[in-house]
MITOR-12107 format. One record per residue: residue number from 1; x, z, y of N, C-alpha, C in turn. Coordinates in Angstrom, 3 decimals, always signed. Atoms other than C-alpha are relative to their C-alpha. Layout:
<kemis>
+-----+----------+----------+----------+----------+----------+----------+----------+----------+----------+
|   k |       nu |       nw |       nv |      cau |      caw |      cav |       cu |       cw |       cv |
+-----+----------+----------+----------+----------+----------+----------+----------+----------+----------+
| NUM |        X |        Z |        Y |        X |        Z |        Y |        X |        Z |        Y |
...
+-----+----------+----------+----------+----------+----------+----------+----------+----------+----------+
</kemis>
This chain:
<kemis>
+-----+----------+----------+----------+----------+----------+----------+----------+----------+----------+
|   k |       nu |       nw |       nv |      cau |      caw |      cav |       cu |       cw |       cv |
+-----+----------+----------+----------+----------+----------+----------+----------+----------+----------+
|   1 |   +0.856 |   +0.000 |   -1.171 |   +0.000 |   +0.000 |   +0.000 |   +0.904 |   +0.000 |   +1.236 |
|   2 |   -0.806 |   +0.125 |   -1.208 |   +1.547 |   -1.150 |   +3.274 |   -0.594 |   +0.767 |   +1.171 |
|   3 |   +0.686 |   -0.703 |   -1.085 |   -1.069 |   +0.345 |   +5.615 |   -1.416 |   +0.317 |   -0.461 |
|   4 |   +1.391 |   -0.308 |   +0.290 |   -4.469 |   +2.012 |   +5.470 |   -0.650 |   +0.644 |   +1.203 |
|   5 |   +0.757 |   -0.541 |   -1.105 |   -7.194 |   +2.961 |   +7.926 |   -1.472 |   +0.022 |   -0.386 |
|   6 |   +1.437 |   -0.150 |   +0.286 |  -10.724 |   +4.285 |   +7.375 |   -0.398 |   -0.551 |   -1.367 |
|   7 |   +0.302 |   +0.443 |   +1.354 |  -10.594 |   +3.476 |   +3.662 |   +0.403 |   -1.427 |   -0.302 |
|   8 |   -0.487 |   +1.372 |   +0.218 |   -9.334 |   -0.078 |   +4.154 |   +1.495 |   +0.065 |   -0.259 |
|   9 |   -1.424 |   -0.024 |   +0.347 |   -5.927 |   -0.891 |   +2.673 |   +0.582 |   -1.404 |   +0.039 |
|  10 |   -0.759 |   +1.238 |   +0.038 |   -3.361 |   -3.625 |   +3.143 |   +1.056 |   +0.180 |   -1.084 |
|  11 |   -0.873 |   -0.146 |   +1.170 |   -1.466 |   -4.180 |   -0.111 |   +0.847 |   -1.254 |   -0.194 |
|  12 |   -0.873 |   +1.100 |   +0.385 |   +1.451 |   -6.335 |   -1.158 |   +0.073 |   +0.020 |   -1.520 |
|  13 |   -0.006 |   +0.077 |   +1.458 |   +1.153 |   -7.496 |   -4.783 |   +1.053 |   -0.988 |   -0.478 |
|  14 |   -0.946 |   +0.873 |   +0.685 |   +3.893 |   -8.956 |   -6.973 |   -0.539 |   -0.239 |   -1.402 |
|  15 |   +0.425 |   +0.374 |   +1.346 |   +2.706 |  -10.807 |  -10.071 |   +1.185 |   -0.680 |   -0.657 |
|  16 |   -1.208 |   +0.532 |   +0.640 |   +5.695 |  -11.375 |  -12.324 |   -0.361 |   -1.029 |   -1.057 |
|  17 |   +0.171 |   +1.029 |   +1.028 |   +5.838 |  -14.526 |  -14.389 |   +0.889 |   +0.356 |   -1.188 |
|  18 |   -0.790 |   -0.188 |   +1.213 |   +7.131 |  -14.446 |  -17.951 |   +1.309 |   -0.765 |   +0.174 |
|  19 |   -1.273 |   +0.699 |   -0.181 |  +10.863 |  -15.259 |  -17.812 |   +0.146 |   -1.247 |   -0.858 |
|  20 |   -0.115 |   +1.159 |   +0.884 |  +10.461 |  -17.688 |  -20.720 |   -0.806 |   -1.191 |   +0.526 |
|  21 |   +0.840 |   +1.076 |   -0.530 |   +7.775 |  -19.664 |  -18.885 |   -0.599 |   +0.461 |   +1.313 |
|  22 |   +0.477 |   -0.437 |   -1.305 |   +7.063 |  -19.399 |  -15.179 |   -1.467 |   -0.320 |   +0.242 |
|  23 |   +1.451 |   +0.191 |   -0.072 |   +3.460 |  -20.436 |  -15.853 |   -0.648 |   +0.724 |   -1.175 |
|  24 |   +0.453 |   -0.754 |   +1.175 |   +2.806 |  -17.740 |  -18.453 |   -1.395 |   +0.568 |   +0.188 |
|  25 |   +1.313 |   -0.626 |   -0.091 |   -0.751 |  -16.601 |  -19.210 |   +0.130 |   +1.517 |   +0.053 |
|  26 |   +0.006 |   -1.458 |   -0.106 |   -1.534 |  -12.999 |  -18.354 |   -0.881 |   +0.559 |   -1.108 |
|  27 |   +0.778 |   -0.399 |   +1.172 |   -2.671 |  -11.961 |  -21.815 |   -0.540 |   +1.417 |   +0.128 |
|  28 |   +0.409 |   -1.397 |   -0.106 |   -2.973 |   -8.296 |  -20.807 |   -1.091 |   +0.208 |   +1.045 |
|  29 |   +0.928 |   -0.182 |   -1.103 |   -5.292 |   -8.896 |  -17.841 |   -1.424 |   -0.285 |   -0.456 |
|  30 |   +1.379 |   +0.152 |   +0.443 |   -8.864 |   -8.287 |  -18.971 |   -0.878 |   -0.467 |   +1.157 |
|  31 |   +1.002 |   +0.240 |   -1.034 |  -11.877 |   -9.620 |  -17.107 |   -0.369 |   +1.355 |   +0.585 |
|  32 |   +0.301 |   -1.263 |   -0.658 |  -12.767 |   -6.962 |  -14.554 |   -0.703 |   -0.253 |   +1.329 |
|  33 |   +0.556 |   +0.026 |   -1.350 |  -14.598 |   -6.183 |  -11.329 |   +0.807 |   +1.013 |   +0.820 |
|  34 |   -0.680 |   -0.956 |   -0.878 |  -13.397 |   -4.144 |   -8.354 |   -1.027 |   +0.893 |   +0.670 |
|  35 |   +0.883 |   -0.933 |   -0.698 |  -14.855 |   -1.172 |   -6.489 |   -0.149 |   -0.361 |   +1.471 |
|  36 |   +0.020 |   +0.386 |   -1.410 |  -14.356 |   -2.951 |   -3.158 |   +0.033 |   -1.522 |   +0.120 |
|  37 |   -0.198 |   +1.408 |   -0.342 |  -14.565 |   -6.377 |   -1.551 |   +1.460 |   -0.143 |   +0.406 |
|  38 |   -1.344 |   +0.217 |   -0.522 |  -11.178 |   -7.918 |   -0.829 |   +0.235 |   -1.450 |   +0.357 |
|  39 |   -0.494 |   +1.335 |   -0.333 |   -9.455 |  -10.896 |   +0.727 |   +1.484 |   +0.018 |   -0.319 |
|  40 |   -1.397 |   +0.055 |   +0.405 |   -6.075 |  -12.025 |   -0.546 |   +0.604 |   -1.340 |   +0.398 |
|  41 |   -0.733 |   +1.209 |   -0.372 |   -3.569 |  -14.521 |   +0.836 |   +1.171 |   -0.158 |   -0.952 |
|  42 |   -1.136 |   +0.270 |   +0.881 |   -1.148 |  -16.116 |   -1.614 |   +1.164 |   -0.419 |   +0.904 |
|  43 |   -1.152 |   +0.215 |   -0.876 |   +2.223 |  -15.958 |   +0.143 |   +1.047 |   -0.875 |   -0.675 |
|  44 |   -1.023 |   +0.726 |   +0.751 |   +4.486 |  -17.350 |   -2.583 |   -0.515 |   -0.247 |   -1.411 |
|  45 |   +0.447 |   +0.327 |   +1.354 |   +3.692 |  -19.118 |   -5.863 |   -1.464 |   -0.407 |   -0.034 |
|  46 |   +1.409 |   +0.346 |   +0.209 |   +0.182 |  -19.686 |   -7.258 |   -0.629 |   +1.029 |   -0.928 |
|  47 |   +0.792 |   -0.794 |   +0.942 |   -2.535 |  -17.663 |   -8.975 |   -1.104 |   -0.876 |   -0.558 |
|  48 |   +1.157 |   +0.661 |   +0.598 |   -5.156 |  -18.973 |  -11.374 |   -0.945 |   +1.100 |   -0.459 |
|  49 |   +1.031 |   -0.981 |   +0.330 |   -8.397 |  -16.986 |  -11.736 |   -1.029 |   -0.616 |   -0.927 |
|  50 |   +1.202 |   +0.331 |   +0.748 |  -11.090 |  -17.148 |  -14.355 |   -1.122 |   +0.835 |   +0.592 |
|  51 |   +1.165 |   -0.697 |   -0.544 |  -14.524 |  -16.238 |  -12.955 |   -1.080 |   -0.046 |   -1.077 |
|  52 |   +1.011 |   -0.067 |   +1.054 |  -17.285 |  -15.086 |  -15.311 |   -1.221 |   +0.766 |   +0.486 |
|  53 |   +1.203 |   -0.791 |   -0.256 |  -20.750 |  -13.609 |  -15.360 |   -0.512 |   +0.528 |   -1.332 |
|  54 |   +0.645 |   -0.517 |   +1.207 |  -22.665 |  -11.476 |  -17.828 |   -1.147 |   -0.937 |   -0.322 |
|  55 |   +1.036 |   +0.931 |   +0.436 |  -24.911 |  -13.786 |  -19.824 |   -1.241 |   +0.781 |   -0.402 |
|  56 |   +1.254 |   -0.667 |   +0.360 |  -28.516 |  -12.691 |  -19.986 |   -0.959 |   -0.931 |   -0.740 |
|  57 |   +0.889 |   +0.939 |   +0.693 |  -29.915 |  -15.783 |  -21.706 |   +0.632 |   -0.584 |   -1.262 |
|  58 |   -0.583 |   +0.428 |   +1.259 |  -27.664 |  -16.137 |  -24.751 |   +1.026 |   -1.113 |   +0.092 |
|  59 |   -0.969 |   +1.082 |   -0.107 |  -25.271 |  -18.732 |  -23.329 |   +1.443 |   +0.508 |   +0.107 |
|  60 |   -1.345 |   -0.565 |   -0.052 |  -22.286 |  -16.358 |  -23.310 |   +0.814 |   -0.400 |   -1.206 |
|  61 |   -0.856 |   +0.424 |   +1.094 |  -19.306 |  -17.204 |  -25.436 |   +1.023 |   +1.049 |   -0.409 |
|  62 |   -0.976 |   -1.024 |   +0.341 |  -17.185 |  -14.056 |  -25.414 |   -0.688 |   +1.355 |   -0.072 |
|  63 |   +0.566 |   -1.334 |   +0.140 |  -18.373 |  -10.727 |  -26.783 |   +0.980 |   +1.011 |   +0.579 |
|  64 |   -0.852 |   -0.967 |   -0.687 |  -17.025 |   -7.886 |  -24.641 |   -0.602 |   +1.394 |   -0.062 |
|  65 |   +0.415 |   -1.382 |   -0.189 |  -17.157 |   -4.119 |  -24.587 |   +0.190 |   +0.296 |   +1.486 |
|  66 |   -0.141 |   -0.371 |   -1.402 |  -17.773 |   -2.759 |  -21.083 |   +0.614 |   +1.398 |   +0.056 |
|  67 |   -0.638 |   -1.301 |   -0.183 |  -15.501 |   +0.091 |  -20.015 |   -0.002 |   +0.325 |   +1.482 |
|  68 |   -0.072 |   -0.407 |   -1.398 |  -15.950 |   +2.009 |  -16.789 |   +1.451 |   +0.347 |   +0.308 |
|  69 |   -1.401 |   -0.167 |   -0.370 |  -12.730 |   +2.341 |  -14.888 |   +0.032 |   +0.518 |   +1.414 |
|  70 |   +0.004 |   -0.610 |   -1.325 |  -12.445 |   +4.765 |  -11.982 |   +1.363 |   +0.587 |   +0.304 |
|  71 |   -1.272 |   -0.594 |   -0.418 |   -9.438 |   +5.906 |  -10.009 |   -0.234 |   +1.006 |   +1.115 |
|  72 |   +0.245 |   -1.034 |   -0.996 |  -10.928 |   +8.746 |   -8.036 |   -0.161 |   +1.326 |   -0.722 |
|  73 |   +0.034 |   -1.339 |   +0.612 |  -10.948 |  +12.488 |   -8.626 |   -1.387 |   +0.376 |   -0.498 |
|  74 |   +1.353 |   -0.409 |   +0.349 |  -14.739 |  +12.717 |   -8.861 |   -0.672 |   -0.892 |   -1.035 |
|  75 |   +0.599 |   +0.898 |   +0.996 |  -15.320 |   +9.925 |  -11.384 |   +0.991 |   -0.211 |   -1.139 |
|  76 |   -0.902 |   +0.163 |   +1.136 |  -13.888 |   +9.773 |  -14.871 |   -0.099 |   -1.412 |   -0.548 |
|  77 |   -0.019 |   +1.358 |   +0.532 |  -12.840 |   +6.409 |  -16.285 |   +0.074 |   +0.004 |   -1.506 |
|  78 |   -0.178 |   +0.126 |   +1.432 |  -12.580 |   +5.126 |  -19.790 |   -1.270 |   +0.127 |   -0.809 |
|  79 |   +1.248 |   -0.117 |   +0.729 |  -16.256 |   +5.380 |  -20.691 |   -0.390 |   -1.372 |   -0.559 |
|  80 |   +0.411 |   +1.267 |   +0.600 |  -17.197 |   +2.660 |  -23.162 |   -1.516 |   -0.095 |   +0.016 |
|  81 |   +1.433 |   +0.234 |   -0.098 |  -20.613 |   +1.211 |  -22.591 |   -0.417 |   -0.984 |   -1.079 |
|  82 |   +0.551 |   +0.963 |   +0.950 |  -22.574 |   -1.512 |  -24.332 |   +0.920 |   -1.203 |   -0.192 |
|  83 |   -0.660 |   +1.292 |   +0.155 |  -21.382 |   -4.840 |  -25.615 |   -0.857 |   -1.043 |   +0.700 |
|  84 |   +0.697 |   +1.078 |   -0.703 |  -22.270 |   -7.906 |  -23.561 |   +0.682 |   -1.322 |   -0.332 |
|  85 |   -0.608 |   +1.317 |   +0.118 |  -21.617 |  -11.625 |  -23.633 |   +0.381 |   -0.463 |   +1.395 |
|  86 |   -0.444 |   +0.570 |   -1.265 |  -19.578 |  -13.182 |  -20.828 |   +0.021 |   -1.511 |   -0.107 |
|  87 |   -0.110 |   +1.454 |   -0.084 |  -19.796 |  -16.790 |  -19.781 |   +0.961 |   -0.318 |   +1.137 |
|  88 |   -0.948 |   +0.401 |   -1.040 |  -16.836 |  -18.255 |  -17.927 |   -0.637 |   -1.087 |   +0.841 |
|  89 |   +0.664 |   +0.899 |   -0.936 |  -18.151 |  -20.025 |  -14.849 |   +0.968 |   -0.922 |   +0.721 |
|  90 |   -0.932 |   +0.806 |   -0.800 |  -15.030 |  -21.287 |  -13.080 |   +1.434 |   +0.369 |   -0.332 |
|  91 |   -1.439 |   -0.191 |   +0.139 |  -11.283 |  -21.673 |  -13.269 |   +0.579 |   -0.491 |   +1.332 |
|  92 |   -0.395 |   +0.316 |   -1.369 |   -9.737 |  -21.566 |   -9.787 |   +1.491 |   +0.250 |   +0.193 |
|  93 |   -1.416 |   -0.158 |   -0.319 |   -6.132 |  -22.158 |   -8.747 |   +0.150 |   +0.179 |   +1.500 |
|  94 |   -0.212 |   -0.286 |   -1.417 |   -5.014 |  -20.669 |   -5.429 |   +1.501 |   -0.089 |   +0.285 |
|  95 |   -1.423 |   +0.160 |   -0.312 |   -1.655 |  -21.978 |   -4.136 |   +0.397 |   +0.768 |   +1.260 |
|  96 |   -0.530 |   -0.648 |   -1.195 |   +0.573 |  -20.431 |   -1.475 |   -0.578 |   -0.659 |   +1.243 |
|  97 |   +0.545 |   +0.496 |   -1.250 |   -0.872 |  -20.757 |   +1.992 |   -1.510 |   +0.094 |   +0.081 |
|  98 |   +1.460 |   -0.128 |   -0.009 |   -4.512 |  -20.286 |   +0.946 |   -0.402 |   +1.466 |   -0.162 |
|  99 |   +0.575 |   -1.338 |   +0.099 |   -6.668 |  -17.171 |   +1.191 |   -1.314 |   -0.112 |   -0.748 |
| 100 |   +1.289 |   -0.024 |   +0.688 |   -9.583 |  -16.256 |   -1.064 |   -0.645 |   +1.356 |   +0.193 |
| 101 |   +0.774 |   -1.231 |   -0.139 |  -12.319 |  -13.620 |   -0.888 |   -0.652 |   +0.294 |   -1.337 |
| 102 |   +0.607 |   -0.401 |   +1.269 |  -13.551 |  -11.658 |   -3.891 |   -0.995 |   +1.145 |   +0.279 |
| 103 |   +0.983 |   -1.075 |   -0.156 |  -16.839 |   -9.712 |   -3.479 |   +0.068 |   +0.958 |   -1.185 |
| 104 |   -0.200 |   -1.003 |   +1.053 |  -16.880 |   -6.505 |   -5.497 |   -0.771 |   -0.224 |   -1.285 |
| 105 |   +0.641 |   +0.150 |   +1.316 |  -19.474 |   -7.486 |   -8.122 |   +0.540 |   -1.157 |   -0.838 |
| 106 |   -0.494 |   +1.169 |   +0.735 |  -17.586 |  -10.644 |   -9.132 |   +0.907 |   +0.441 |   -1.149 |
| 107 |   -0.811 |   -0.278 |   +1.187 |  -16.064 |  -10.531 |  -12.630 |   +1.063 |   -1.086 |   -0.076 |
| 108 |   -1.069 |   +0.999 |   +0.035 |  -12.669 |  -12.208 |  -12.771 |   +1.193 |   +0.508 |   -0.799 |
| 109 |   -1.276 |   -0.345 |   +0.618 |   -9.283 |  -12.245 |  -14.451 |   +1.051 |   -0.939 |   +0.571 |
| 110 |   -1.099 |   +0.875 |   -0.394 |   -5.914 |  -13.595 |  -13.437 |   +0.556 |   -0.584 |   -1.286 |
| 111 |   -0.411 |   +0.640 |   +1.246 |   -5.082 |  -16.129 |  -16.121 |   +1.427 |   -0.522 |   +0.057 |
| 112 |   -1.399 |   +0.435 |   -0.136 |   -1.751 |  -17.372 |  -14.728 |   +0.544 |   +0.439 |   +1.339 |
| 113 |   -0.757 |   -0.218 |   -1.229 |   +0.837 |  -16.387 |  -12.170 |   +1.135 |   -0.985 |   -0.061 |
| 114 |   -1.021 |   +1.041 |   +0.053 |   +3.121 |  -19.242 |  -11.281 |   +0.958 |   +0.145 |   +1.167 |
| 115 |   -1.034 |   -0.102 |   -1.029 |   +6.374 |  -19.155 |   -9.378 |   -0.020 |   -1.231 |   +0.885 |
| 116 |   -0.037 |   +1.092 |   -0.972 |   +6.928 |  -21.308 |   -6.312 |   +0.986 |   -1.084 |   -0.402 |
| 117 |   -1.056 |   +0.955 |   +0.360 |  +10.070 |  -22.945 |   -7.693 |   +0.945 |   +0.680 |   -0.974 |
| 118 |   -0.992 |   -0.620 |   +0.879 |  +12.841 |  -22.401 |  -10.246 |   +0.833 |   +1.020 |   +0.785 |
| 119 |   -0.761 |   -1.061 |   -0.649 |  +14.683 |  -19.211 |   -9.441 |   -0.885 |   +1.112 |   +0.532 |
| 120 |   +0.939 |   -1.034 |   -0.405 |  +11.576 |  -17.357 |   -8.261 |   -0.597 |   +0.609 |   -1.258 |
| 121 |   +0.453 |   -0.705 |   +1.191 |  +10.074 |  -14.799 |  -10.617 |   -1.504 |   +0.184 |   -0.104 |
| 122 |   +1.443 |   -0.176 |   +0.102 |   +6.358 |  -14.977 |   -9.894 |   -0.715 |   -0.353 |   +1.273 |
| 123 |   +0.899 |   +0.275 |   -1.115 |   +3.698 |  -14.854 |   -7.222 |   -0.125 |   +1.247 |   +0.867 |
| 124 |   +0.148 |   -1.118 |   -0.935 |   +3.292 |  -12.689 |   -4.107 |   -1.282 |   -0.219 |   +0.797 |
| 125 |   +1.209 |   +0.070 |   -0.811 |   -0.021 |  -11.920 |   -2.386 |   -0.053 |   +1.167 |   +0.971 |
| 126 |   +0.286 |   -1.040 |   -0.979 |   -1.076 |   -9.929 |   +0.657 |   -1.506 |   +0.197 |   -0.047 |
| 127 |   +1.411 |   -0.272 |   +0.254 |   -4.437 |   -8.250 |   -0.015 |   -0.526 |   +1.045 |   +0.972 |
| 128 |   +0.688 |   -0.967 |   -0.846 |   -6.824 |   -6.506 |   +2.370 |   -1.256 |   +0.435 |   -0.737 |
| 129 |   +1.161 |   -0.520 |   +0.724 |   -9.332 |   -4.247 |   +0.592 |   -0.917 |   +0.740 |   +0.960 |
| 130 |   +1.028 |   -0.695 |   -0.765 |  -12.569 |   -2.960 |   +2.107 |   -0.103 |   +1.423 |   -0.527 |
| 131 |   +0.254 |   -1.357 |   +0.504 |  -13.687 |   +0.652 |   +1.741 |   -0.614 |   -0.088 |   -1.388 |
| 132 |   +0.590 |   -0.047 |   +1.340 |  -14.640 |   +1.620 |   -1.804 |   -1.512 |   +0.038 |   +0.126 |
| 133 |   +1.451 |   +0.087 |   -0.084 |  -18.276 |   +0.672 |   -2.314 |   -0.707 |   +0.475 |   -1.249 |
| 134 |   +0.588 |   -0.433 |   +1.269 |  -18.881 |   +1.633 |   -5.947 |   +0.892 |   +1.079 |   -0.600 |
| 135 |   -0.834 |   -1.032 |   +0.621 |  -17.727 |   +4.686 |   -7.897 |   +0.838 |   -0.534 |   -1.167 |
| 136 |   -0.706 |   +0.551 |   +1.155 |  -16.606 |   +2.494 |  -10.814 |   +0.254 |   -1.485 |   +0.196 |
| 137 |   -0.148 |   +1.427 |   +0.256 |  -15.153 |   -0.878 |  -11.492 |   -0.141 |   -0.123 |   -1.514 |
| 138 |   +0.247 |   +0.204 |   +1.423 |  -15.553 |   -2.422 |  -14.926 |   +1.033 |   -0.918 |   -0.592 |
| 139 |   -0.855 |   +0.899 |   +0.789 |  -13.228 |   -3.907 |  -17.516 |   -0.838 |   -0.511 |   -1.150 |
| 140 |   +0.718 |   +0.653 |   +1.097 |  -14.577 |   -6.325 |  -20.094 |   +1.036 |   -0.320 |   -1.067 |
| 141 |   -1.032 |   +0.067 |   +1.022 |  -12.531 |   -5.947 |  -23.247 |   -0.543 |   -0.764 |   -1.206 |
| 142 |   +0.503 |   +0.756 |   +1.145 |  -12.907 |   -8.543 |  -26.028 |   -0.218 |   +0.889 |   -1.223 |
| 143 |   +0.301 |   -0.770 |   +1.209 |  -14.570 |   -7.041 |  -29.099 |   +1.079 |   -0.294 |   -1.030 |
| 144 |   -1.049 |   +0.153 |   +1.000 |  -11.929 |   -6.449 |  -31.750 |   +1.407 |   +0.060 |   +0.580 |
| 145 |   -1.307 |   -0.084 |   -0.655 |   -9.101 |   -6.136 |  -29.208 |   +0.290 |   +1.442 |   +0.331 |
| 146 |   -0.395 |   -1.332 |   -0.427 |   -7.194 |   -2.926 |  -28.703 |   +0.523 |   -0.106 |   +1.410 |
| 147 |   -0.415 |   +0.029 |   -1.408 |   -6.327 |   -1.959 |  -25.175 |   +1.481 |   +0.130 |   +0.126 |
+-----+----------+----------+----------+----------+----------+----------+----------+----------+----------+
</kemis>
């Protein structure tokens, strides 16, 4: 966190690429939501996001366990909820120089972090987060996957 005021935070994020492949998939990054709205500017490299929604009409393709995930003193995380189906809606690449906005209910995952050029190790973003709006965010963990 570089700065904060009235619950808003300015953060610098480093997303490291796999040394063997600078366009490595982020296998550990589950689909998730956030407790706040945010805007993020890609400063160096590229990010690729998968955007999904909970399927309520049977068109989902990935069975997921929902886990609450809180980072505050008054809310406990790690609560496993029901299983749902997720449907991937979009695959979005954001190169350096562009900014994107992510509303808090949106379910997304970072599927790739790509370096700007050989010799760089990943992607850098500058993120501005709004005040926390929900007590929990959610992780969507594929059924049969350990955390």
